[in-house]
N, C-alpha and C positions, 0 to 999 in steps of 0.2 A: 066618746068619753065625756063624763059629765063635766059641766063648767068648774066646779068647785074642786074637782080632781086635778084637772089641768092647770087650775091657778095654784094649787097647793104645789104641783111638781115646779111650776115656774118659781115661786117663791123659795122652795127647798133649794133649787139649783142657783138660784141668784145668792142666797146666804152663803152656801158653800163657796161660790167663787168669790164673792165679794169680802167675806170674812177669812178665806182660807181656812174653813172650819173642818173638823173631823165629823165622820158619821155620827159618833158619840155627842159631840156637841150640838150637832144639827138636830138630833133626836130629841136632846133635851130642850131645845128652844122651842121645838114646834110640838112637843108634848106627843111624840110618837115613838115606835120603838126603832130599834137599829135596822130591823129587817124592813120594816115600812119605808125606811130612807132609802134602802138599796133598792126596793121594788119601784118607788118614785123615781129615782133616777135613771133606771135601767129601761123603763117603759115611757 
């Protein structure tokens, strides 16, 4: 896995956990789609 993808996964996961955020809120914060949030978290 490329380093920037791994770091994005960590950042997204931390945001969801720390803010108790929804997928929609997370997607908006990071400028990615809801589908991408799901993919990042699952992999």
